[in-house]
C-alpha positions in Angstrom: -35.7 6.4 -14.5 -37.2 3.0 -15.0 -39.8 1.6 -12.6 -39.7 -2.1 -11.5 -42.9 -3.2 -9.8 -43.4 -6.6 -8.1 -46.4 -7.8 -6.0 -46.2 -10.6 -3.5 -46.4 -14.0 -5.2 -49.8 -15.6 -4.7 -49.7 -19.1 -3.4 -50.6 -21.8 -6.0 -53.1 -23.5 -3.7 -56.4 -22.5 -5.3 -58.1 -19.3 -6.4 -57.2 -16.2 -4.4 -59.7 -14.1 -2.5 -60.4 -10.4 -2.8 -58.3 -9.6 0.2 -55.3 -11.1 -1.6 -56.1 -9.1 -4.7 -56.3 -5.7 -3.0 -53.5 -6.5 -0.6 -50.8 -6.7 -3.3 -51.6 -7.2 -7.0 -54.3 -4.6 -7.6 -52.5 -1.5 -6.1 -49.4 -2.6 -8.0 -51.4 -2.7 -11.2 -52.9 0.7 -10.6 -49.4 2.1 -10.1 -48.0 0.3 -13.2 -50.9 1.5 -15.4 -50.6 5.1 -14.1 -46.8 5.3 -14.7 -47.1 3.8 -18.2 -49.8 6.3 -18.9 -47.4 9.1 -17.9 -44.9 7.8 -20.4 -42.6 6.0 -17.9 -40.8 2.7 -18.7 -42.3 0.1 -16.4 -41.8 -3.6 -15.8 -44.5 -5.2 -13.7 -43.5 -8.7 -12.6 -45.4 -11.4 -10.6 -45.6 -15.2 -10.4 -47.3 -18.1 -8.6 -45.5 -19.3 -5.5 -45.4 -23.0 -6.2 -43.2 -24.5 -3.5 -43.7 -25.5 0.1 -46.5 -27.1 1.9 -49.5 -25.3 0.2 -48.7 -27.0 -3.1 -48.2 -30.4 -1.5 -51.4 -30.1 0.6 -53.4 -28.8 -2.4 -52.2 -31.7 -4.6 -52.9 -34.2 -1.9 -56.5 -33.1 -1.5 -56.9 -32.8 -5.3 -55.5 -36.3 -5.7 -53.1 -35.0 -8.4 -49.3 -35.0 -8.9 -47.8 -31.8 -7.6 -46.6 -30.9 -11.1 -50.1 -31.3 -12.6 -51.7 -29.5 -9.7 -49.4 -26.5 -10.0 -49.7 -26.3 -13.8 -53.5 -26.4 -13.6 -53.7 -23.8 -10.9 -51.1 -21.6 -12.6 -53.3 -21.4 -15.7 -56.4 -20.9 -13.6 -54.9 -18.0 -11.7 -53.3 -16.5 -14.8 -56.7 -16.4 -16.6 -58.5 -14.8 -13.6 -55.8 -12.1 -13.3 -56.1 -11.3 -17.0 -59.9 -11.0 -16.6 -59.3 -8.5 -13.8 -57.1 -6.5 -16.1 -53.9 -7.0 -14.1 -51.3 -5.7 -16.6 -48.3 -7.9 -15.7 -45.5 -7.7 -18.2 -44.8 -11.2 -17.2 -46.5 -13.7 -14.8 -44.1 -16.5 -14.1 -43.8 -19.6 -11.9 -41.5 -20.1 -8.9 -41.0 -23.7 -10.0 -39.1 -22.4 -13.1 -35.5 -23.4 -13.9 -34.5 -19.8 -13.6 -35.6 -19.6 -9.9 -33.9 -22.9 -9.1 -30.6 -21.7 -10.5 -30.8 -18.4 -8.7 -31.7 -19.9 -5.4 -28.9 -22.4 -5.5 -26.4 -19.7 -6.7 -27.3 -17.3 -3.9 -27.1 -20.1 -1.3 -23.5 -20.9 -2.5 -22.6 -17.2 -2.2 -24.0 -17.1 1.4 -22.1 -20.2 2.3 -18.9 -18.8 0.8 -19.4 -15.7 3.1 -19.8 -18.0 6.2 -23.4 -17.1 6.7 -24.7 -20.7 6.6 -24.6 -23.2 9.4 -25.9 -26.7 10.0 -28.0 -27.6 13.0 -29.8 -30.6 14.3 -33.3 -29.6 15.4 -36.4 -31.1 16.8 -39.3 -31.4 14.5 -42.8 -33.0 14.5 -43.1 -36.4 12.9 -46.5 -37.9 12.2 -46.7 -41.6 13.0 -49.9 -41.9 11.1 -48.6 -40.2 8.0 -45.1 -41.6 8.3 -43.4 -38.3 7.6 -42.0 -35.1 9.1 -44.4 -32.3 9.4 -42.8 -29.0 8.6 -44.5 -25.6 8.7 -48.0 -25.8 7.4 -48.4 -29.5 7.9 -48.9 -28.6 11.5 -51.7 -26.6 13.1 -52.4 -25.8 16.7 -52.8 -23.0 19.2 -50.6 -19.9 19.0 -48.5 -19.5 22.2 -48.6 -15.7 21.8 -52.2 -14.9 21.2 -54.1 -18.1 21.7 -55.5 -18.4 18.1 -56.5 -22.0 17.8 -55.8 -22.4 14.0 -52.2 -21.1 13.9 -50.0 -22.7 11.2 -46.6 -24.1 12.0 -44.8 -21.3 10.3 -46.8 -18.2 11.2 -49.9 -17.2 13.1 -52.4 -15.6 10.8 -54.1 -13.8 13.7 -51.1 -12.0 15.3 -48.6 -12.4 12.4 -45.9 -13.8 14.7 -43.5 -16.2 12.9 -43.4 -19.6 14.6 -41.6 -22.9 14.5 -43.9 -25.9 14.4 -42.8 -27.0 17.9 -44.0 -23.7 19.3 -47.6 -24.7 18.8 -49.8 -25.9 21.6 -51.9 -29.1 21.0 -50.3 -29.5 17.6 -51.9 -31.9 15.0 -51.2 -33.0 11.4 -53.0 -31.1 8.7 -52.8 -34.2 6.5 -54.5 -36.8 8.7 -55.9 -34.4 11.3 -54.5 -36.6 14.0 -52.4 -35.7 17.0 -50.4 -38.9 17.0 -47.2 -37.0 16.4 -43.7 -37.2 17.9 -40.8 -34.9 18.2 -37.8 -36.3 16.3 -34.3 -34.9 15.4 -33.5 -33.8 11.9 -30.6 -31.9 10.4 -31.2 -28.5 8.6 -29.4 -25.5 7.2 -29.7 -22.1 8.9 -29.0 -18.6 7.7 -27.0 -16.6 10.2 -29.5 -13.8 10.2 -28.1 -12.3 13.4 -24.8 -11.5 11.7 -26.7 -9.3 9.2 -28.2 -7.0 11.9 -25.9 -4.0 11.3 -26.1 -4.2 7.5 -29.9 -4.4 7.6 -30.2 -1.5 10.0 -27.9 0.6 7.8 -29.9 -0.3 4.7 -33.2 0.5 6.4 -31.9 4.0 7.4 -31.2 4.9 3.8 -34.1 6.9 2.2 -36.8 4.9 3.9 -38.5 7.8 5.7 -41.5 7.8 3.4 -42.3 4.1 3.8 -45.8 3.4 5.2 -45.8 3.3 9.0 -47.0 -0.3 9.0 -43.9 -1.3 7.0 -41.3 0.6 9.0 -42.8 -0.4 12.4 -42.8 -4.1 11.6 -39.2 -4.0 10.4 -38.2 -2.0 13.5 -40.0 -4.4 15.8 -38.0 -7.3 14.4 -34.8 -5.5 14.8 -35.7 -4.4 18.4 -36.5 -8.0 19.3 -33.2 -9.2 17.9 -32.6 -11.2 14.7 -31.7 -14.9 15.2 -30.7 -17.7 12.9 -33.5 -18.9 10.6 -33.9 -22.3 9.2 -33.9 -22.3 5.3 -34.5 -26.0 4.6 -37.4 -28.4 5.1 -38.2 -32.1 5.0 -40.1 -32.0 1.8 -39.8 -33.5 -1.6 -41.2 -30.6 -3.7 -39.0 -27.5 -4.0 -35.6 -26.3 -5.0 -33.0 -29.0 -4.4 -30.2 -28.2 -2.0 -26.7 -28.4 -3.5 -25.3 -29.9 -0.3 -24.2 -33.5 0.4 -26.5 -35.2 2.9 -29.5 -33.0 2.1 -30.8 -34.9 -1.0 -34.1 -35.6 0.7 -34.7 -32.0 1.7 -35.5 -28.8 -0.2 -35.1 -25.1 0.5 -37.8 -23.5 2.5 -40.3 -21.6 0.4 -39.5 -18.2 2.1 -35.9 -18.6 1.0 -36.5 -19.4 -2.7 -39.7 -17.5 -3.4 -38.3 -13.9 -3.5 -35.7 -15.0 -6.0 -38.6 -15.5 -8.4 -38.9 -11.8 -8.8 -35.6 -12.0 -10.6 -36.4 -15.4 -12.0 -39.6 -14.2 -13.6 -37.8 -11.2 -15.0 -35.3 -13.7 -16.6 -38.3 -15.7 -17.9 -39.7 -12.5 -19.4 -36.3 -11.6 -21.0 -36.1 -15.1 -22.5 -39.7 -14.9 -23.8 -38.8 -11.7 -25.8 -35.6 -13.2 -27.2 -33.3 -10.9 -25.2 -31.9 -13.1 -22.4 -29.7 -10.4 -21.0 -32.5 -7.8 -20.8 -33.2 -8.7 -17.1 -29.9 -7.1 -16.1 -31.2 -3.6 -17.0 -33.7 -4.0 -14.2 -31.8 -5.8 -11.5 -28.2 -4.7 -12.0 -28.6 -1.0 -12.7 -29.6 0.4 -9.3 -29.2 4.1 -10.0 -31.6 4.1 -13.0 -34.3 1.9 -11.6 -36.9 2.7 -8.9 -38.2 -0.5 -7.4 -41.7 -0.8 -5.7 -42.9 -3.9 -3.9 -46.6 -4.5 -2.8 -47.7 -6.9 -0.1 -49.9 -7.5 2.9 -48.5 -7.1 6.4 -47.7 -10.8 6.9 -45.1 -10.6 4.1 -43.4 -7.5 5.4 -40.8 -9.3 7.6 -39.6 -11.4 4.6 -39.2 -8.3 2.5 -37.7 -5.9 5.0 -35.5 -8.2 7.0 -35.0 -11.7 5.5 -34.6 -11.2 1.7 -32.6 -8.0 2.2 -30.3 -9.9 4.5 -29.8 -12.6 1.9 -29.0 -10.0 -0.8 -26.7 -8.0 1.5 -25.0 -11.1 2.6 -23.7 -11.9 -0.9 -21.2 -10.1 -3.2 -23.9 -9.8 -5.9 -25.0 -6.2 -6.8 -28.7 -6.8 -7.1 -31.2 -3.9 -7.1 -32.8 -3.5 -3.6 -36.3 -2.2 -3.1 -36.8 1.5 -2.8 -40.4 1.6 -1.6 -42.6 -1.1 0.0 -46.4 -0.6 0.0 -47.6 -2.7 2.9 -51.2 -3.2 3.5 -53.3 -4.3 6.5 -56.1 -6.9 6.3 -59.3 -6.6 4.4 -61.8 -8.3 6.7 -65.1 -9.9 5.9 -67.9 -9.8 8.5 -65.8 -10.2 11.6 -62.9 -12.3 10.2 -60.0 -12.0 7.7 -60.5 -13.1 4.2 -59.0 -16.6 4.2 -58.2 -19.2 1.5 -57.8 -22.0 4.0 -61.1 -21.3 5.8 -63.0 -20.4 2.6 -64.0 -17.1 4.2 -65.1 -14.2 1.9 -65.4 -13.7 -1.8 -62.9 -15.3 -4.2 -61.8 -13.7 -7.4 -63.4 -16.2 -9.7 -66.7 -15.9 -7.9 -66.4 -12.1 -8.0 -66.2 -12.0 -11.8 -69.3 -14.2 -12.1 -71.3 -11.5 -10.2 -70.0 -8.2 -11.6 -67.5 -7.0 -14.2 -63.9 -6.4 -13.1 -64.2 -2.6 -12.9 -66.9 -2.7 -10.2 -64.4 -4.7 -8.1 -61.3 -2.7 -9.0 -62.8 0.6 -8.0 -64.6 -0.6 -4.9 -61.6 -2.5 -3.6 -59.3 0.4 -4.1 -61.8 2.7 -2.4 -61.7 0.4 0.7 -58.0 -0.5 0.5 -56.6 -1.2 4.0 -53.7 1.2 3.6 -52.9 1.8 7.3 -55.5 -0.1 9.4 -57.7 -3.1 8.7 -60.7 -2.3 6.6 -64.0 -4.2 6.4 -65.6 -5.4 3.2 -69.4 -5.5 3.5 -71.9 -5.8 0.7 -73.7 -2.6 1.8 -70.4 -0.7 1.6 -69.8 -2.2 -1.9 -73.3 -1.1 -2.9 -72.8 2.4 -1.7 -69.5 2.8 -3.5 -70.8 1.4 -6.8 -74.0 3.4 -6.8 -72.6 6.7 -5.6 -69.2 6.8 -7.4 -69.6 4.6 -10.5 -73.3 4.8 -11.4 -74.4 8.2 -10.1 -71.2 10.3 -10.4 -69.1 8.9 -13.3 -71.5 6.8 -15.4 -74.4 9.2 -15.2 -72.4 12.2 -16.4 -71.2 10.2 -19.5 -74.6 8.9 -20.3 -76.6 12.1 -19.8 -74.1 14.2 -21.9 -73.8 11.9 -24.9 -77.5 10.9 -25.0 -78.6 14.5 -24.9 -76.1 15.5 -27.6 -77.0 12.6 -29.9 -80.8 13.1 -29.6 -80.9 16.9 -29.7 -77.8 17.9 -31.8 -76.3 14.8 -33.5 -73.6 12.2 -33.0 -70.8 14.7 -33.6 -69.1 17.1 -31.2 -71.0 20.4 -31.8 -69.3 23.6 -32.9 -69.9 27.2 -32.0 -70.0 29.2 -28.8 -67.4 31.3 -27.0 -65.2 30.0 -24.1 -65.9 32.1 -21.0 -64.5 32.7 -17.6 -66.6 29.9 -16.3 -64.9 27.4 -18.5 -61.5 28.9 -17.6 -62.3 28.3 -14.0 -63.4 24.8 -14.8 -60.1 24.2 -16.6 -58.2 25.5 -13.6 -60.1 23.4 -11.2 -59.7 20.3 -13.4 -56.0 20.7 -13.6 -55.6 21.2 -9.9 -57.4 18.0 -9.1 -55.5 16.1 -11.8 -52.2 17.3 -10.2 -53.5 16.1 -6.8 -54.4 12.7 -8.2 -51.0 12.4 -9.8 -49.3 13.4 -6.6 -51.3 11.0 -4.4 -50.5 8.0 -6.7 -46.8 8.9 -6.8 -47.0 9.0 -3.0 -48.9 5.7 -2.9 -51.9 7.2 -1.1 -54.6 5.5 -3.0 -57.6 6.5 -0.8 -56.7 10.1 -1.3 -56.4 9.6 -5.0 -59.9 8.0 -5.0 -61.3 11.0 -3.1 -59.8 13.4 -5.6 -61.2 11.3 -8.5 -64.7 11.7 -7.0 -64.1 15.4 -6.8 -63.1 15.5 -10.4 -66.2 13.6 -11.5 -68.4 15.9 -9.5 -67.1 18.9 -11.3 -68.7 17.7 -14.5 -72.1 17.0 -13.0 -72.1 20.4 -11.2 -71.1 22.2 -14.4 -73.8 20.6 -16.6 -76.4 21.1 -13.9 -75.4 24.7 -13.6 -75.3 25.5 -17.3 -78.4 23.4 -18.1 -77.7 22.9 -21.9 -81.3 21.5 -22.3 -82.5 25.1 -21.6 -79.7 26.8 -23.5 -80.6 24.8 -26.6 -83.8 27.0 -26.8 -82.4 30.3 -25.6 -78.8 30.3 -26.8 -77.9 27.3 -29.1 -74.3 28.5 -29.6 -73.6 28.5 -25.9 -75.3 25.2 -25.6 -72.9 23.7 -28.1 -69.9 25.1 -26.3 -71.1 23.7 -23.0 -71.7 20.3 -24.6 -68.3 20.3 -26.3 -66.7 21.1 -22.9 -68.6 18.3 -21.2 -67.5 15.8 -23.9 -63.9 16.8 -23.3 -64.6 16.4 -19.6 -65.6 12.8 -20.3 -62.3 12.3 -22.0 -60.5 13.8 -19.0 -62.4 11.6 -16.5 -61.7 8.5 -18.5 -57.9 9.2 -18.7 -57.7 10.0 -15.0 -59.7 6.9 -14.1 -57.9 4.5 -16.5 -55.5 3.0 -13.9 -58.4 2.1 -11.7 -61.2 1.1 -14.2 -59.3 0.4 -17.4 -62.1 -1.6 -19.2 -64.6 1.3 -18.8 -62.0 3.9 -19.8 -61.1 1.9 -22.9 -64.8 1.7 -23.8 -65.2 5.4 -23.5 -62.1 6.1 -25.6 -63.5 3.9 -28.3 -66.9 5.5 -28.3 -65.3 9.0 -28.4 -63.2 7.9 -31.4 -59.9 8.8 -29.5 -56.7 7.5 -31.1 -54.1 6.0 -28.8 -52.0 9.2 -28.7 -55.0 11.0 -27.2 -55.3 8.7 -24.2 -51.9 9.0 -22.5 -50.8 12.1 -20.6 -49.0 13.2 -17.5 -51.9 14.2 -15.2 -49.6 16.7 -13.4 -49.3 18.7 -16.6 -53.1 19.1 -16.9 -55.5 18.0 -19.6 -57.0 20.4 -22.2 -60.7 20.8 -22.2 -60.5 21.8 -25.9 -58.7 18.7 -27.0 -61.6 17.0 -28.8 -62.5 19.3 -31.7 -65.9 20.2 -33.1 -67.1 17.8 -35.8 -65.5 14.6 -34.3 -68.0 11.8 -34.4 -68.9 9.8 -31.3 -71.2 6.9 -30.3 -73.2 6.4 -27.2 -71.8 3.6 -25.0 -74.0 1.2 -23.2 -74.8 2.0 -19.6 -71.4 1.9 -17.9 -72.5 0.9 -14.4 -75.8 -0.6 -13.2 -77.1 0.6 -9.9 -77.3 -2.1 -7.3 -80.6 -2.5 -5.6 -81.3 -3.8 -2.0 -82.7 -7.1 -3.2 -79.5 -7.9 -5.2 -77.3 -7.1 -2.2 -79.5 -9.2 0.1 -79.2 -12.1 -2.2 -75.4 -11.7 -2.4 -75.2 -11.6 1.4 -77.0 -14.9 1.6 -74.9 -16.5 -1.2 -71.6 -15.5 0.4 -72.6 -15.8 4.0 -72.1 -12.1 4.6 -74.0 -11.9 7.9 -74.0 -8.8 10.1 -72.8 -8.9 13.7 
């Protein structure tokens, strides 16, 4: 079985915030790293989403050509994700030639199957800007929840999909003016309503284990009834439409962007000199398990719309097996937001702390079922309790004591006792739990079990007190220390998907070869693996405790005000 993993494509318009990171890319990366560690064949694919109004608006405000803007921000985002340790096998671009060809090909297939129709619709036209205002070029009040900053395609507050003309007191996001008119314009529509039965049937097949948020959103859409959806826009930047009379329009971004999952895989295959390799992942459904990761606003596109497109053609393309949908990560009373500059952004985060602080803390507060709130005090508590006191302290106290009192090699001597046998049993049980939880995509439970694993080591060394044994029973002291050093290896292997930089640092200082770092956790890890006599080095302090003054300063800097 091969594992195909994709995370929702981040928009090209600027650096993404921490909510975006934990809502899709980070849990996907944890899963990819975990599965590779267990010896599975994994392909983790992502890309920047470069079409649609976010790119045009971003380029407009940056006073750049759209092409230059997209290229600059692609490189910027790619660099940040590398620094966060996101282990993409390929990070592509939806403006690629591969995506263009795929989008046009599937459109022609849908048209041949009588699933495309033309309609004349009414759309906003800005007199001041002298152009049509599709989607995100229009903001106003949501007619469903009253949110005053709803976009023309979707309300960020209630997640309802909208048409621009649905908005109350609409205005242009370009000029900010309300001097807009409703004019007629011709567009192409996907006959989504005709796909209802096929989508219902597909959703009934092996989807019982999907997160409730995913299945409930999909079911809500079906219950309300599917209707024809417009797939084109009055824009100049995007995938051209292979249709006479539509030369001045492009495909709507929601229609072309999902094809970039396949497109980026083709880009990857071309990059390794094996252009047909992509077919192993997208045309071999029985031998590939496909996971998708996204926040809840993307769920309708991945449970209803894109499946409808794929099911509506004669192409045999791999369909998703599991969707990990997330709620919102909020920041002091509001959702993290790129457009409103609310919260902490990924480039800023890396200027404050190393990546592993963020990777662990964000996964510990991941909004798996309900919205969760990021606060600096919660971040402080997680870093201090888990990383500094529990994990880092055990590594530091064990290796420092050994180096200063015994030497910088794993000590020999001493007999393995029932206490160590129990420790081994307890360790393997927790490792099996961690493996099971990650396979089930229950990350908070996996984090909780990881804390339990780390606590075993601290409890064991406190109970055995090797600093006392060194005087009364040196041989037993050596055995206890040898067991603790093996526990450090176990802890680092189990934690690797979450905090890879720290785990790699530990592997290097323990002198572990690559072959001694990858194991199936469910099979257990031997507490006798590192032999006596193996040299080690003391790593630097792995995690610094965060004091109150530091946190207060960060609250002020990032406007994290209580209440």
